[in-house]
N, C-alpha and C positions, 0 to 999 in steps of 0.2 A: 735123306738128301744131302750130298756133299755140297763142298763149298763151291759157289757159282759166281763167276765174274760177270757183273752186270754192266759195267761202264769203264771206259778209259778217258782219263782227262779230268777236267773240273766238273763234278756233279751239279746239275743245275737244281739241287735241293740242299739249301744250306742250313735249315733250321727246322725246328718243329712245326713252325706255321706253314712252311713250305710242304712238309710231309702231309699235315693234314689237309692242306689245299688240294695236294694231288689226289688223294682219296676222295675229296669232295668232288672234284672235276670228273672224276670216272665214276660217279653215281652211288658211292658208298654212303650210307647214313652216318651222320657224325653227330654225337652229343657234345656241343660246344661248350656247355656249361661245366662239363667234367673232363673234356678232352678226350673223348672215348670214340673208336671207330667201331661200327657194328659190322661184323663179317657173318655171313651165313653159309653153312655147309650141310649138304644132304648126306644122310646116313642110312644104312639099312640095305639088305640084299633083295628081298621080295618087295616089301613095301617101304619106299623111301620117305623119310621124315626129315624135317628141317630143324637144324640147331643154330642158334644165334650165340655168338661169342663177342664179348667186349674187349677189344684190344686198345691197349694204351701205350703210347710212344714216349719214351724218354731218351735223353742224351747222356753219354758219358764222355767227358771232355768236351772238345768242340766239334767233333766230326763223326763220332759213333753213334749210330741209331740203334736203340734196343726196343724190340717189340714184345710186350707182355701181355699175357691174358689174366683178365680178373676172374679168379676162381669163385665157386658157390661159397667158400668160406671167408671171401673178402680180401684174400691176398693177392699180390700181383706176381705172377710167374713168367719169367723170361723164356721166350720160345725162339726168338731169331734176333739177328742183328745184321746190319748194314755197315760196313767199315772200309776205309781206305787202306792201301798198301801199295807203295811204289807208284804213285800217279794212277792207279786202278781201283776200282770199287767192287767189293765182293759181299755176297750175301750168304749167310750161314745158318742153317736150322740147327738150333742147340737143344732142341727137346723133340726127339723123334715121335713122341706120342702125338704131337700136334703137326706133323708132316704135311696133312692136308691143308692146314692154315698157312704153314710156311709157303707151299706151293701156290696159295692164292695170293698172299702178300708179295711174293717175288714176281708173280705175273703182273701184279697191279703197278709194281715199282718200274718194270720194264716198259709197260704200257706209258705210264706217266712220264718217263724220261723221253720217249718218242714224241709224246704230245709237247712237252717243253721245248724240245728242239725245233719243232715246227712252227712254234709260236714265238720263239726268240727275237725274230726279226720285227714282228707285229707288235710285241711287247714294249721293245726298246722305242719304237715309233710312238706308241700311245704313252709311254712315261713322259717322253719329250713335250707331249701336249697337256699334261696334267701336273705342271709345275705348282707346288703349294709355296705360299709366302707367309712369313710370319706377321702377325697382325696383332694389334693391341685391343682389338674390338671386344674380347672375352675377358679383360683384366678384372673388371669389377665383379663379373660373374665368378670367376675362379677364387677370388679373394673371398667371396661368400661362400663358395663350395667347400673350402678348407674348413670352414666352422661347422658343418653338418656332419652327423655321424654316418657311417656305412648303412645303417638300417633306414634312416630316413631318406638317404640319398636314394635307395633302391625303391622306396614308396614313390617318390617324386619323378625319378627317371628310371624307367625300366631297364634292367639289365639284359644286354643282348649276347654278352660272352663274359665267361670268367674261369679262370684257372690259375694255378700256381706254377711259376716258371723261374728258371734261374735267369738273372738279369742279362747274362751275356746272351742268352737266346733271343731276348727281345730285339737286340740290333739297334741300330741308329733310329733317331726319332723320325726322320723322313721315310725310312723303310716301314715303320710302323704305320705311318699315314697311307702309304700305297698299299699296305695289307688291307687297311680300312676302306679305302677306295675301291680295291678290286672286289672286295666282298659286299659292300652296301651301296655303292655308286652315288648316292645322293643322301641329303639330310645333314643333321648336326649332332655329334656325338662327343661324349667326354671319355677319354682314355685315363685310367687310373692305374698307377703303379705304387703299390704299398709296401715300404720296407719295414725294418726294424724300429727306426726312429725318424722316418722320412715318408713324405708323400708327394709323389710327382704326378701332377694332373695336366691334361691338354684337351683344350676345347678344339674341335675340328668342325669347320663348315665345308662340307664336300662340294656344295654348290658354287660357293664363291672361292673355294680353294684357299682358304685361310686358316691358320691354326695360331693358338695362343697358349704357350707353357707356363706352368707355375710349379714351385718347388717349396714345400715346407719342411724344415728340419726342426723337430720338436725338441731335441736336446739342447740347441742353442737358440730357440725361439727365433729362427731365422725364416723370413718370407721373401721369396724372389719371384718376379715375373719376367716373362718374355725373354731377352738376350741372356739377362743374368741367371735366369732359372736354368736355361738350357745349358750354360757354361758349368755351373755347378753340377747339374745332373750327370754331365760326362765324366765328372770326377769320382763318382761313386764306385765303390767296389763292384765289379761285374760278376764276381762269384755269389753274390747274396741271392737268395731265394726270396722272391716277391710274389705278391698277389696281383694279377693282372685282370683288370675288369673294364669293360666298355659299357657305358651308358648311353641311352638313347635321349636326346633332348627333343624329341618331337612333341609337339602339343597334342 
């Protein structure tokens, strides 16, 4: 497969979350705990048999998407990439051995872009009605949450999503909340970002459309809540790799 132009202009897929959401909307199974897309392909001339592939997406820089396949040996082998050039987006299959998977990924991206374009107006209208406001409602909860370990937190509050990402891929806090709302619609959740010497947590009530942020920096024994936590969080180096976890607060 040669290099294919897939879009001209600003691509409506700006992050890993957007890419995984695209595949989810088009019916592909996603292992959200590991950040893996499951693609199926049929092989054989006389008798067809189905093979399932584990595809992981990662980013190089701020705008190059790399699609890799997890091999039986446990390594990640790059097979394709999506990248911009001169205000246009191109898709390239970089491993011809998996050209059938490249075709499937390319077709999905094209269909996903069309889907996003048709939903742009509706999504903008929905977001205007889904304004979240910062609240102090969960300050005492988050202050206590900072004291428990990750293991005990997982026992008390079920993990619904977990992966390791670069902080720059997470985006702004309100964008994370929008992602949470688009996926779960209702309920209460804790979003946890764990860095090298800090922990940013945010309790979100999707029903009341309220959120409370908290930041703990262990190296300086600093604890911040609400506006001060958000201000300090925005100053953290965005190139750092962090563990991104979502806990459910449902009883």
